[in-house]
N, C-alpha and C positions, 0 to 999 in steps of 0.2 A: 602463630598465638601469645597473646602481649602477655607484660612481668604478671600481671593480675591471675590470669589466666594458669600460667605458670606454677603460678604460688598453689595455686588452689591445689592444681594436679599433685602435685609437692605433697601437699596436707595429705590427703585424701589415698595417696597411697605409702606414706611413710610414717605418720604421725598418731599413733594408734585413737586419741580421741577424735580425729576427724578421719578414720578409716569406714565407719560404715555409711558416709556419704561419696557419692557418684563427682567422675570432673564437673558435670554440669549445673553445679548447685551455683549460686549468688551469693557473692560474701554476705548482702544482706540477708540470709537465710541460714546460716552460719549462726549457732548460739553466741552468746552474749557471754564474757567470762571475766573473772576477777582474781585477783591476788589469791585470797582463802581457795577457792573453785583450784587455784593450779596445787597451792602449797599440798593441799590437803592429798594430790594425785598428782602426784610427780611422773608416775611413772608412765600415763599418759598422755602427758605433754613433751615428752625427747621421742626425737626421733631413733624410727630403728634403721636409719642407714646407716650405719656403725656396726662393729665387729660386736659380738654380744657382750665379751669380756672385757669391751670399753662401757660400753652401757649399764653392764652391773656395775660398773666401778662410779660412771658420773651419778647414777642415781644414791650410791651410797655419799658421796659427799652433797650433794643435794639434801640428805636428807639427815644425817648424821653428825656427828660432832667432830673437830677434827682443829689441832694446832695452824692459828693462824700463821700465814708465812711473812715475818719481818714486820714491818710497821706501815705496811701498805693499811689505806682508811677504808678501799674499796674491795679492789682485786685481792682479794682472800686467800686463795689458793689457785695451784694448776696442776694439768694431769696431762700430759702427752702434749695434743695440741688444745685441749680445753683450759681454757681460764675463770675462773668460778668470782662473782661480786656479790656482795652482799651489803642489802641496804635496809637502816630501821626505818627507814623513810619518814612520812607524818607520823603515822601511830604507831612507833615504837617498838612494832614487833618484827623480828629479823627477816629478813625476805629475800632467799640465794637463788641467783640465775647463772647461765652457763653460754656462755660464745665458745664456737671454735674458733681459731686464726682467721679462717678464712671466713666466717659469719665477722669478723671484727673487720678486717681490710674491707669487705663490701660497704657497711656501714659508716667506716669511717672514710672510705672513697666518696660516699655522698656528702659526707658533712666538708671534707675540705674542698668539695667542688661547690658549696654553699660561700664559703667562708672565701675563696679564689675571686666568687664572683663580685664579694663585699671590697677586696681589697686583692687586685692580682701579686701583689708581692708576699700574700702570707703564706707560711713555711713552716713545717713542723720545727724545724731547727731556731725558728724563732718564736714558739711558744712555752710559754711556761705554764705548768698547772698547779693551782694554788689548793685544787681539789680533785677526786678521784686519779689516788696517787696509784702507780702501777706497784705489783710484786719489787720489779727487780729496778724499782727508782728509789735514788739514796738522797733524800732531799729536805729541809729545817720543815719543821711544822706549823702549817698558819694558822693553827687553833691552838697553841702555846702561843700566849699574848706578852709574855717578857719581853718587854722593850727591847734588849741586846739580840733578841732572836728575830722579831719583825726586821728592829733595823737589817739584821744581816741577809734577810731574805732577799729586802729591796735593794741592797746594795747588791747583791748579784744578781736581780734583774737587770739595774741599772750597767754594771760591767759586762754582761753576757748580751747587752744593746734586745735585748726583747721586746718585740712588736707586738705580739699577740699575748695578753694577759687571761687567762681561764680561772675565774674562783668564784664561789658562794657571793651575793652581797652581802650575806649579814658577818663572817667574819672579815669580807675586806672592809665596814663600816668602823668595826675596830683599827685595823690595820690601818684608817685613814687617822683616825683620830692621832694614833700614835706616831704617825708623820707629818703632820701638823703642828705637835710641837716637840718632837725631837730631828723630826728626818730634812735632812738636805741634798734632795736630790734633783736634778731635771728633766730626768725621765725622755730625753730629747727622741730617743730609737721606739717610744712606747705610743702607738698610736690605736690601739684597739683594745680595749676592756669586754669580751666575752663572759657575761653573768651567767647563770645557771642557779639554778636548783629552789631558788625563792624566786615570789613575788618581791618586785621593789617598784615605788613611786617615782615619779616628776623628779619629788627634791632629794633623794638620794643618786637619782643618776646627774643629777647636775653638778653636785657634791662631787662626782669621782670625778668626774670630765674636768671639775675646775682644778682639781690638788694634780692632775695626772699631765691634763694639757690633752687626752684620748678620746676617742671615741669612743659610749658606750653602747654593744650591741647584746642584746637580751636572749640568752637561748632557752627556748624552751625543751625540758628532756627528760628523762628519766634513765636509772641504772639500768631497766628491762630492756629499753629500745636503743638508748644513745639518746642524740639531739632528733627531735620529731617537727620543728619550726625555727625561725631565725628571723629577729627585724632586718631589715633592709637598712639602707642610707636614707631611706623617709621615714623609719622607725616604724611599718608596716611588720607584721610577725607572718610570714609566709612559710606555710606547711613546706617539707621539704619532700624532691620528687620518689623515695622511695618509703612514704608517710601518706597512706590513707587516711583524714582522719574524719569521723564521723560523729555528729550529735544527737540524742537521744533524751525524751524525756522521763520523769521519774518513774514510768509507767513502761520505761523499754521503748519507745515508738518512736520510729525514725524524724528528727525533727529536719526538714530539708527548706526552709527560709532565711533569709537572711537574717541579722541582726534579735536571733532569738535564743535565750540561752538555754542549756543543755547539758546536760553530761558528759565527755569525751569521753569516745573509742578510740582503740591507738590497733592500727595494723601496720605491720613493718613485714615490707617483701620481701628484706634481706636475711633476716633470720630464717635457719633452717635446723640446727640440730635443739633449740628450744625456743620455737615461735610463740610472736604472740599475735592474735588475731581477734577483734573485736576487742582489745582488751577496757574494761573499764577500768581506766585507771584512778579516779578520783576525785577530777580536776573538774570546772564548770567553763565554760565558755561560747562564745558565739561568732560563726561564722560572718565575715566583714564581703561582702560585694568589690573584687577586685579591680580598682579603678588607681591602682598606684602606677607611676609614670618608671621605675625603676626597673622595668623588663620583666622581672621574674612575673611567670604564671601563675603560678600556680595560687591555689587557695588562701586567704589572710582569717588568721582566727584572735580574735579578741579576748583573753583569759580574764575569768574572774575572780578577785582575789578571795583564797576559801577554797577549801575542799568538802567531801561530804564527814571525815572526823572533825570537819571543824565545825559542823551544823548544832546550835544549839538543840536538845532534844526539849519537849514537852511548852513550847511557847504555839503562839496560834499562827505563826507565819514562818519562813525561814529566812532564819538570822544566822549570819558566820559570828562564832564565839571569837575568833583569831582579830575581827576588825573591831567588835565590841569591847571585848578586854584588852585591846592593846589600847584604844580610847581611858579605859576605865584607870588602868595602871598607870598609865602618863599623868593622867590628870592628876588622880589622888597622889602620887607619888611627886611630882609637882607641886602640890598645895600644901603635903607636911612635910615638905623638906629633906627624902631619904631619896630621891631621884639619883643620886650619884651614891647611894651604896646597897642599891639593889644589882648585882653580878647576873643572876639567871633567875628568873619567876616564869613560872606556866599553868594555868590550872587545868582541872580535869574535873570533868563532870561524872559525880557516880551517879546520882539521880534525874529525879526531875527537880528538886530542888537543894542539893545539896553538891557544894565544891568544895576539890580539894587543891590547894596552893601551894606548890614546890616552888621553894625559895631558899636562898641563904639566908643563915639567923643572921642580924644583927641588931641594938639597944629596942630600937622603935618598932621593929618588926609582926610582934602580938596588935600593937595599935594602929598599922600600916593594915593589916589584913580585917581588925573591925570596923574601919572607915571605908575598907574597898568593899567588905559586903553590906554597907548602906547604900553606896552608889549604886551596885549591881543587881540590889532590890530591887531601888527604883529605876534605873534603867529597863529592868527585866520586867518590871509590872506586878511583882510580888515578892514574899519575902523567901528569901535564900539561904543557905548557912554556907560559909566559906571554913574551912579549918588548913590551918597550916601543916606541913610536912617541909621539916626543915632537912636540907640537904646536905649531905658529907664531901670534904675536900674532893673526895675520890667520886664520887656521886656527881658533882658538879660539874665534871672534865667528861664524862660519860656521856652528860648531859650536851656540854657542850658541842658532841663532834655529831650527836643528831640534829636533825634539818629543824631549826628553831621555830616554833611556833607556840603563841602565848596562848593557847588555849587547845584541847584535844577531847571530843568527846568519850567517855572510857564505859559506858553500859548503853 
């Protein structure tokens, strides 16, 4: 029995959502699930292969309120051998997941197998995580952009002879600005920067490689399943061995052709406590024929910038608001001379023509948003209304901890 057959057998015997099926069902015949489906019915997605008392406690923690442990960004609670993680993700709506220590070991083994294929000297001892912090971690806050705090972080990285840096590209961009102005580190031991959590382009990649003198690896991952794909030394993103990635169109019809874009579905073969099966994660991509010379046999995925929550509604074609509004914000801000005054900005679509602009307030902010409104109308081909929503310092701090998105559709 192969790994997929064993996994399906486990599902139909232990996970309520799948217990109406038999072991002979194919993966393609299982239903597609979303974050909302799971969140609305946690009970159906948690394995019964644990004592009833433990299962009841796990479900209570997943759906109930509790005091977050320590200052961890992602790992928020633990019970016996279960670790609970929480992400606001792109949408800003909290979603809690659970993995047992055995789940984490299996998934972690797949990750380290791929890292060591890229770098035979990769080791947990010399990897420093600037996000996905542990409950038990005692580390400096990478989202606190105070100059001394950031310099202390990188002084530690230099002192500890870190070889791999695990980080989100957006805070890293802020770190690089500080290091270029104030830092004086050679980073002789740093060889790889593993970026995860957000899409980044070749310009950002080159900037990081120039500053640190290290190779930038792009990891495609999620809090739900952990890493799903890695770029190789040829910069092709290969799917991990424990992941089955499918593409479907907007009608959930399977896409099997190369170079055809679709919605990404993820199945992780290593998760048992809370399995993710044909999970529509909200990303878009296309499969590329594997002609790569790196030796990794798995399929190659090319990600498309933008997620389902980034699509602007009310237009005649699919357009990603994060791409459009990034261009509008940068162009308008630079033209009006306020680029350096914007600490945070996010546009929320609340109706077909109405948008809220979440932003820090400064002297010219009202005029800037009025100018943005004119440019947005011209870009979208219709009259639109942009309303400012000024954020307090506490709101700004919380927003910076979320996945950065210039645009989210909220209706």
